C-alpha positions, -999 to +999 in steps of 0.1 A: +781+813+462+761+809+494+769+778+515+732+766+512+737+767+474+767+747+473+751+722+496+721+718+473+744+715+441+767+691+458+737+668+469+719+674+437+747+661+413+761+638+440+728+617+438+741+600+406+767+581+422+765+588+460+737+572+481+747+595+512+738+623+489+703+612+481+695+608+517+710+642+527+691+657+498+660+640+507+661+653+544+673+687+536+672+698+500+645+717+485+612+697+478+610+712+443+643+697+434+631+663+447+600+665+425+621+674+395+642+645+401+611+623+405+596+632+372+629+628+354+635+594+368+599+586+351+602+605+318+638+595+308+632+556+307+601+563+287+617+586+262+635+559+240+601+538+237+582+570+228+609+581+202+611+546+188+572+545+186+573+580+169+596+570+141+575+538+132+552+544+101+528+524+079+555+518+054+583+509+081+581+471+072+591+483+037+623+501+049+648+475+041+632+456+014+605+465-013+597+427-019+590+437-057+562+456-048+574+484-070+566+463-101+537+443-086+517+472-074+525+494-106+514+465-129+483+457-110+473+494-108+479+500-145+458+470-155+431+480-131+429+517-143+436+512-181+421+479-188+393+476-165+385+513-159+384+507-120+386+537-097+389+541-060+366+569-046+373+579-011+345+600+003+344+628+030+332+603+052+364+585+049+349+554+036+362+539+003+343+527-025+354+511-057+338+514-092+344+496-124+332+512-156+316+539-136+295+512-117+299+503-081+313+467-081+294+438-066+312+430-032+294+397-028+311+384-060+345+390-043+350+392-006+373+361+002+357+342-025+381+352-051+407+380-057+397+413-074+430+414-091+463+393-093+499+397-105+512+368-122+550+361-123+559+349-159+593+336-149+579+313-120+544+309-133+530+317-099+510+344-085+531+369-067+503+392-053+466+391-050+442+420-041+410+414-024+381+436-018+354+434+009+325+452+020+328+440+056+334+466+082+333+451+118+364+434+133+349+397+133+340+398+097+372+412+087+391+384+108+371+360+086+380+375+054+417+375+061+418+342+077+401+326+046+426+346+023+458+336+044+446+298+040+446+298+004+477+277-012+486+270-046+510+244-059+546+255-068+550+268-101+515+269-109+485+291-103+463+259-093+447+260-058+459+231-034+449+215-003+484+200+003+508+210+030+540+202+009+551+217-025+528+247-020+529+286-017+509+313-004+508+345-026+512+379-008+480+398-006+463+430+002+426+432+014+409+464+010+378+471+033+355+502+032+373+517+062+406+502+063+431+477+045+456+451+054+486+437+036+507+406+043+540+399+025+550+359+021+584+346+015+593+333-021+579+298-027+568+297+010+535+298+031+555+317+057+543+353+062+576+374+064+562+411+068+528+427+072+514+462+075+493+476+100+457+474+096+455+511+082+423+532+080+415+563+058+407+588+085+434+612+079+434+608+042+420+636+018+389+627+000+393+618-036+375+603-065+406+593-084+426+572-057+441+549-085+450+578-107+467+595-078+487+565-072+499+562-107+509+598-110+547+601-106+566+633-107+604+640-106+623+662-083+616+691-106+580+685-104+577+672-140+555+642-148+574+610-153+558+589-181+537+559-173+561+529-182+562+495-164+596+491-175+609+525-161+627+523-127+620+558-120+584+554-127+579+521-107+599+535-077+577+567-079+545+547-077+559+527-048+568+559-030+533+569-035+520+539-024+544+542+009+526+575+016+493+559+015+505+534+040+521+561+064+487+582+062+467+549+069+488+545+101+484+579+116+453+572+137+467+539+149+502+555+156+487+581+178+472+555+199+503+533+201+524+559+210+505+574+236+491+542+248+524+523+251+542+553+268+515+559+293+514+522+302+551+521+309+548+554+325+524+540+350+544+509+355+575+531+365+555+551+386+543+522+406+577+507+407+590+537+422+564+538+449+570+502+457+608+508+461+604+538+482+580+517+505+604+490+504+631+513+519+608+521+547+601+487+555+638+478+555+642+508+581+620+492+607+634+476+635+648+487+671+684+481+660+682+502+627+695+538+634+672+549+605+640+535+619+626+572+623+626+574+585+589+581+572+574+567+541+574+601+528+612+604+536+620+571+518+599+580+490+622+612+486+650+593+488+639+569+461+631+598+438+666+612+441+684+578+437+662+568+409+678+594+385+709+573+376+691+544+367+669+566+346+697+581+327+714+545+323+680+533+307+680+564+286+711+558+270+710+520+266+674+522+256+683+539+223+703+508+215+679+483+229+646+498+230+627+466+236+649+461+267+644+496+281+618+486+309+639+458+319+670+481+323+652+505+345+638+477+367+671+459+371+692+492+377+666+508+401+664+474+420+703+473+421+705+509+434+679+503+463+696+471+472+731+489+472+716+517+496+698+493+517+730+471+523+750+503+529+734+531+544+699+517+556+713+485+573+707+478+610+736+484+635+754+454+641+755+440+677 
């Protein structure tokens, strides 16, 4: 192996723990390797955030608990389809219309004025879930509907509306708009929301005139139809599984925006931090007593690009366990590495 190759490898791997190797590599190492280190130092800290965002789906809030939705959703859907002859029609324009007895419903009768459907718990005498429909489509109007629905309270153990603050509960609910829907889960006998879906849209969903029927169609592993039966766990769990698929599809558009938007923001932050740290090292080498006062901003930036690799690797590993703290890990570890090299290799000569 050539001596030059040995030197490149030594300083290349040495940057993980050796500050002097970072300085030597920045001065004498190949520029392409420095660029690779710089790119890796930006991408690795973002990777835990990116992967975590990619693993989030529209039904993620139902991963641990179903909140009884397998019974609630199934019962309401069966009642709407079989007793009221309701059907959800999603057009090729990705807008949802609702029909009852083959006629379009009167949205003005509903919106936030009254629920389109309810699920009543026979054991508690309370509403467990309410379905609202609205023809509003802009964000301001949707907010009005949602705020109005969230404000409804009922006396505990009854289905009687109440304006009191004690001894009341708020039922879980879903609001279905022509281009989106939103669900909130409330605690049992509580007015506190404990889970919520993203505001999903229908942009990636396949057009269908039988949305409710599709939701209630359950098949087993062999592909055979499971008989519609509200007392069958296999059937109700199958309906909930179908509903989760709807939630996941509804989040796909927002997911793409969130994944790339969030990752891009942190990538920009880390890029700016790296530039600032490189400039800070150049500032610290100014002064006639500093043997490194000949360092240029370009050189200190190359030094930073090399020494940032180990903080990036630390952040990558720690970020998978504490994703929300990943940016903090990188900022702290990179700051400590710059402080370390500034106190050891870049400090002025002592008189």
